[in-house]
LOVO-786860 format. One record per residue: residue number from 1; z, y, x of N, C-alpha, C, O, CB in turn. Coordinates in pm, whole numbers, plus 32768, in hexadecimal, padded with zeros to 4 digits. Last residue first. Glycine has a CB too. Example, Ala and Ser with C-alpha at 12.3 -4.5 7.8 and 13.67 -1.06 7.14 Angstrom:
REC; pos; n_pz; n_py; n_px; ca_pz; ca_py; ca_px; c_pz; c_py; c_px; o_pz; o_py; o_px; cb_pz; cb_py; cb_px
REC; 2; 82C4; 7F1F; 8505; 82CA; 7F96; 8557; 8313; 8003; 850A; 8324; 8072; 853D; 823C; 7FC4; 8580
REC; 1; 830C; 7DC7; 8527; 830C; 7E3E; 84CE; 830C; 7EB6; 8528; 834E; 7EB4; 8590; 8389; 7E41; 846B
// end
This chain:
REC; pos; n_pz; n_py; n_px; ca_pz; ca_py; ca_px; c_pz; c_py; c_px; o_pz; o_py; o_px; cb_pz; cb_py; cb_px
REC; 80; 0311; 4DF8; D8A9; 02F7; 4D78; D869; 0290; 4D29; D8B2; 026F; 4CBA; D888; 02CC; 4D8B; D7DD
REC; 79; 0417; 4EBE; D916; 038F; 4E91; D92D; 0381; 4E08; D8ED; 03D9; 4DB2; D8F8; 036D; 4E8D; D9C6
REC; 78; 04C6; 4FCE; D896; 04C1; 4F40; D8A2; 0430; 4F15; D8B7; 03D7; 4F44; D871; 04FD; 4EFD; D826
REC; 77; 04EF; 50FC; D948; 04B8; 50B3; D8D8; 04BB; 501E; D8FA; 04B3; 4FF8; D96F; 0426; 50E3; D8B7
REC; 76; 0626; 518D; D9AE; 05A9; 514A; D9D1; 0579; 50FE; D959; 05C8; 50C8; D90C; 05B9; 50EB; DA4A
REC; 75; 0698; 52BF; D914; 06AF; 522E; D935; 062A; 51EC; D956; 05C4; 5212; D91C; 06F3; 51E2; D8BB
REC; 74; 0713; 5402; D957; 069F; 53A9; D93B; 06C2; 5319; D969; 06FE; 5301; D9D2; 061B; 53DD; D986
REC; 73; 0832; 5489; D8C5; 07FB; 544B; D940; 0787; 53EB; D91E; 0799; 538D; D8D0; 086D; 53FE; D98E
REC; 72; 0899; 54D7; D7DA; 083D; 5535; D818; 07F7; 54F3; D891; 078D; 5522; D8BD; 0888; 55B5; D844
REC; 71; 0953; 5419; D792; 08D7; 541E; D743; 086F; 547C; D780; 07F9; 5472; D75E; 08F6; 5449; D6B5
REC; 70; 0A26; 544F; D839; 09D6; 53D6; D850; 0950; 53DD; D809; 08EB; 53AD; D83B; 0A22; 535C; D822
REC; 69; 0A0B; 55B9; D866; 0A48; 553E; D835; 09F3; 54C3; D858; 0985; 54CF; D88E; 0A5C; 5547; D79F
REC; 68; 0A56; 56E6; D900; 09FA; 5677; D8F5; 0A43; 5600; D8C5; 0AB0; 55E3; D8F5; 09B8; 5659; D978
REC; 67; 0A7C; 5847; D8B6; 0AB3; 57BE; D8CE; 0A41; 5759; D8C1; 09DB; 5772; D881; 0B2A; 579B; D868
REC; 66; 0A0C; 5938; D883; 0A6E; 5931; D8ED; 0AA3; 58A4; D908; 0AEE; 588E; D966; 0ADF; 598B; D8CD
REC; 65; 0974; 593A; D79D; 092D; 5930; D820; 098D; 5924; D897; 095F; 5908; D906; 08D4; 59AA; D834
REC; 64; 0A19; 596F; D6CD; 09F7; 58E3; D6E7; 09B1; 58CF; D76F; 09B4; 5863; D7AB; 099C; 58AE; D677
REC; 63; 0ADB; 5A85; D743; 0A76; 5A48; D6F1; 0A65; 59B4; D71B; 0A9E; 5987; D77E; 09F0; 5A96; D6FF
REC; 62; 0B92; 5BAC; D756; 0B99; 5B1C; D765; 0B34; 5ADB; D709; 0B34; 5AF4; D690; 0C27; 5AE8; D749
REC; 61; 0B89; 5CB6; D70A; 0B25; 5C88; D76A; 0B2E; 5BF1; D784; 0AD5; 5BBB; D7C5; 0B36; 5CD4; D7EE
REC; 60; 0C5D; 5CDD; D661; 0BD5; 5CDF; D625; 0B6C; 5CAB; D686; 0B04; 5C79; D65C; 0BAF; 5D6F; D5F9
REC; 59; 0D36; 5CF5; D70B; 0D25; 5C79; D6C3; 0C9B; 5C6C; D687; 0C67; 5BFD; D679; 0D8C; 5C6E; D657
REC; 58; 0CC4; 5D8F; D841; 0CFE; 5D91; D7BD; 0CEA; 5D0C; D774; 0C95; 5CBC; D79B; 0CC2; 5E03; D76C
REC; 57; 0C52; 5D53; D92F; 0CB1; 5DC3; D92C; 0CFB; 5DCC; D8A8; 0D65; 5E0A; D89F; 0C68; 5E46; D945
REC; 56; 0BEC; 5C40; D9E4; 0C04; 5C72; D95F; 0C70; 5CDF; D964; 0CDD; 5CC7; D998; 0C2E; 5C00; D900
REC; 55; 0BBE; 5BB1; DACB; 0B7E; 5C2F; DABA; 0B8E; 5C6C; DA35; 0B43; 5CC8; DA14; 0AF6; 5C21; DAD5
REC; 54; 0C47; 5ACE; DB06; 0BCD; 5ABE; DAB9; 0B81; 5B41; DA9F; 0B13; 5B40; DA67; 0BEE; 5A7E; DA37
REC; 53; 0D22; 5B33; DB7F; 0CCD; 5ADD; DBD0; 0C45; 5AC9; DB86; 0BDE; 5AB6; DBC6; 0D15; 5A52; DBEB
REC; 52; 0D9C; 5BB8; DAA7; 0D6D; 5C03; DB19; 0D07; 5BB3; DB6B; 0CA2; 5BEA; DB97; 0DE1; 5C2D; DB71
REC; 51; 0DDE; 5ADD; D9FF; 0D85; 5B46; D9CE; 0D47; 5B96; DA46; 0CCF; 5BB2; DA49; 0DD5; 5BA8; D96D
REC; 50; 0E93; 5A5A; DAAA; 0E15; 5A18; DA7D; 0DAD; 5A7E; DA4B; 0D36; 5A75; DA6A; 0E33; 59B1; DA0B
REC; 49; 0F5B; 5B1D; DAB2; 0F18; 5AF2; DB2A; 0E91; 5AB5; DB08; 0E2B; 5AD8; DB42; 0F6F; 5A8E; DB77
REC; 48; 0FAE; 5B1C; D9A3; 0F73; 5B97; D9DF; 0F2B; 5B7C; DA67; 0ECA; 5BC0; DA88; 0FE2; 5C00; D9F4
REC; 47; 1010; 5A14; D994; 0F9D; 5A41; D940; 0F5C; 5ABC; D97A; 0EE1; 5AC5; D981; 0FCB; 5A60; D8B0
REC; 46; 10E6; 5A20; DA4C; 1076; 59C3; DA63; 0FFC; 59E8; DA0F; 0F8B; 59DD; DA3F; 10A1; 5933; DA44
REC; 45; 1184; 5AE0; D9C9; 1152; 5AFB; DA50; 10DB; 5AA3; DA6F; 1077; 5AD2; DAA5; 11BF; 5AE5; DAB8
REC; 44; 11BB; 5A5F; D8D3; 1174; 5ADA; D8D6; 1138; 5AF5; D95F; 10C4; 5B1E; D969; 11CE; 5B49; D8AD
REC; 43; 1250; 5984; D935; 11D0; 596B; D8EC; 117C; 59E7; D8EC; 1103; 59E0; D901; 11E9; 593E; D85A
REC; 42; 132A; 5A16; D9A0; 12D7; 59C0; D9F7; 1251; 59A4; D9B8; 11EA; 59AB; D9FC; 131E; 593C; DA13
REC; 41; 1395; 5A85; D8BE; 1361; 5AD9; D926; 1303; 5A8F; D982; 129C; 5AC3; D9AC; 13D0; 5B13; D975
REC; 40; 13E7; 5996; D83F; 1380; 59F0; D7FD; 1346; 5A4F; D860; 12CE; 5A6B; D85A; 13BE; 5A41; D787
REC; 39; 14A8; 593F; D8F1; 1432; 58EE; D8DC; 13C2; 5941; D897; 134C; 592F; D8B4; 1456; 5872; D888
REC; 38; 1563; 5A11; D8E2; 1525; 59EE; D961; 14A2; 59A7; D94D; 143C; 59C8; D989; 1581; 5998; D9B4
REC; 37; 15BA; 5A0A; D7D7; 157A; 5A86; D810; 1529; 5A64; D890; 14BA; 5A95; D8A4; 15E9; 5AF3; D831
REC; 36; 162C; 5909; D7DB; 15B6; 5929; D786; 156A; 59A3; D7B9; 14F0; 59A4; D7C6; 15E2; 5942; D6F4
REC; 35; 1700; 5936; D88F; 1697; 58D6; D8AF; 161A; 58EE; D85D; 15AA; 58E9; D891; 16CA; 5849; D898
REC; 34; 179A; 59EB; D7FA; 175F; 5A16; D87E; 16EF; 59B6; D8A8; 168A; 59E1; D8DE; 17CF; 5A1B; D8F0
REC; 33; 17EF; 594B; D724; 178F; 59BC; D70F; 174F; 59E9; D793; 16D8; 5A0A; D797; 17D7; 5A34; D6CD
REC; 32; 1814; 5812; D7D7; 182F; 586D; D765; 17C7; 58DA; D75B; 1754; 58C7; D785; 18B9; 58AD; D773
REC; 31; 17D2; 5755; D893; 1809; 57D5; D8BE; 1824; 583A; D850; 1848; 58AC; D86D; 17AD; 5812; D91E
REC; 30; 1791; 565F; D812; 17BF; 5661; D89F; 1807; 56E4; D8C1; 186E; 56E2; D905; 1748; 564E; D8FF
REC; 29; 173B; 5698; D70F; 17A6; 5636; D723; 17E1; 563E; D7AF; 1859; 5626; D7C1; 1771; 55A9; D709
REC; 28; 1679; 5757; D74F; 16E8; 5778; D6F6; 175D; 571A; D70B; 17D1; 5744; D717; 16BB; 5774; D665
REC; 27; 15C3; 56BC; D7D4; 1605; 5726; D81B; 1680; 5759; D7CD; 16E4; 5782; D809; 15A4; 5797; D835
REC; 26; 1574; 5609; D707; 15B1; 55D5; D781; 15FC; 5641; D7C8; 166C; 5628; D7F6; 1548; 5598; D7DD
REC; 25; 1501; 56C0; D650; 1574; 566E; D627; 15BB; 5639; D6A4; 1636; 563D; D6A8; 1547; 55F8; D5CC
REC; 24; 142E; 5729; D6E4; 1495; 5782; D6B1; 1516; 5732; D68B; 1586; 575D; D6A6; 145E; 57CF; D635
REC; 23; 1389; 5651; D721; 13CB; 569E; D791; 143F; 56F7; D75D; 14A3; 570B; D7A1; 1360; 56F9; D7DC
REC; 22; 134F; 55EB; D614; 13A0; 55A2; D66E; 13DE; 55F6; D6E3; 1453; 55E6; D704; 134E; 5534; D6A5
REC; 21; 12BA; 56D7; D58D; 1327; 5689; D562; 137D; 5651; D5D0; 13EB; 5684; D5E7; 12F6; 561F; D513
REC; 20; 11F5; 57DA; D528; 1234; 57A6; D5A3; 12AF; 575B; D574; 1307; 5799; D537; 1258; 5819; D60C
REC; 19; 10BC; 5804; D490; 1146; 57E4; D481; 117D; 57B3; D502; 113A; 5766; D546; 115A; 5781; D416
REC; 18; 0FD0; 5914; D46C; 0FF8; 5895; D4A8; 108D; 5880; D483; 10D2; 58DF; D45D; 0FE1; 5894; D548
REC; 17; 0EA2; 59A5; D3CF; 0F33; 59A1; D3F7; 0F56; 591C; D430; 0F08; 58BD; D427; 0F90; 59BF; D381
REC; 16; 0DA0; 597D; D3A7; 0DCE; 5A09; D38E; 0E64; 5A11; D3AF; 0E9E; 5A7E; D3AA; 0DB4; 5A36; D2F5
REC; 15; 0CB8; 58CA; D47B; 0D37; 58D3; D434; 0D60; 5963; D419; 0D46; 59BB; D46B; 0DA3; 588E; D483
REC; 14; 0BCA; 58AD; D50A; 0BC7; 58EB; D485; 0C4D; 58F2; D43A; 0C51; 591A; D3C6; 0B67; 58A2; D432
REC; 13; 0BCA; 585B; D60A; 0B8B; 5800; D5AA; 0B95; 5833; D519; 0B6D; 57EE; D4BB; 0BCC; 5777; D5B4
REC; 12; 0C5B; 5922; D681; 0BC8; 5917; D6A1; 0B83; 58BD; D63D; 0B0E; 58D0; D61F; 0BB1; 58DE; D732
REC; 11; 0D5B; 58E6; D622; 0D1C; 5961; D5F2; 0C80; 595E; D60F; 0C30; 5990; D5C0; 0D60; 59DF; D638
REC; 10; 0D84; 57F3; D6AD; 0D82; 57F9; D61A; 0D3C; 5870; D5E7; 0CEB; 5866; D58C; 0E0A; 57F6; D5E2
REC; 9; 0D7B; 584D; D7B7; 0D17; 57F1; D786; 0D0F; 57EF; D6F0; 0CA2; 57E9; D6B8; 0D32; 5769; D7B9
REC; 8; 0E5E; 58FA; D7BF; 0DDB; 592C; D7D8; 0D6C; 58D3; D7A1; 0D0D; 5903; D764; 0DC8; 593F; D868
REC; 7; 0F28; 583F; D78E; 0F12; 58AD; D735; 0E86; 58E4; D744; 0E3F; 58F9; D6E1; 0F78; 591A; D74E
REC; 6; 0F10; 579C; D870; 0EF4; 5762; D7ED; 0EDD; 57CE; D786; 0E87; 57BF; D72F; 0F66; 5707; D7BF
REC; 5; 0F5D; 5849; D938; 0ED0; 5823; D937; 0EAB; 57E1; D8AF; 0E3A; 57EC; D880; 0EB1; 57C2; D9AD
REC; 4; 106A; 5853; D90B; 101F; 58C7; D8ED; 0F89; 58A8; D8EC; 0F3E; 58EA; D8A3; 103F; 5934; D951
REC; 3; 10DA; 571C; D87C; 10BB; 5776; D8EA; 106B; 57ED; D8BF; 102D; 57E9; D855; 1071; 572E; D954
REC; 2; 10FA; 5692; D792; 1164; 5683; D7F8; 1155; 56E4; D86E; 11B3; 56FC; D8BA; 1165; 55F4; D82D
REC; 1; 10BC; 5656; D648; 10A7; 56B3; D6B5; 1118; 56AB; D716; 118C; 56BB; D6F0; 1097; 5741; D682
// end
């Protein structure tokens, strides 16, 4: 997970939790604790914006209907 939208997509696909690795480690190395706080706040802000744009007021409202994957897109049939 690198962005707030990734958190939203994971929850919409049924995840009960997420792990944040690289952004936290990079910000810790660059700016210490303040950097980690900053990146976590940024992820939260992006996630809250994504929820607002999708019309979700709570985590319970996030569902599979909010995302589209390659598997959801109809593909043309092969003609023989």
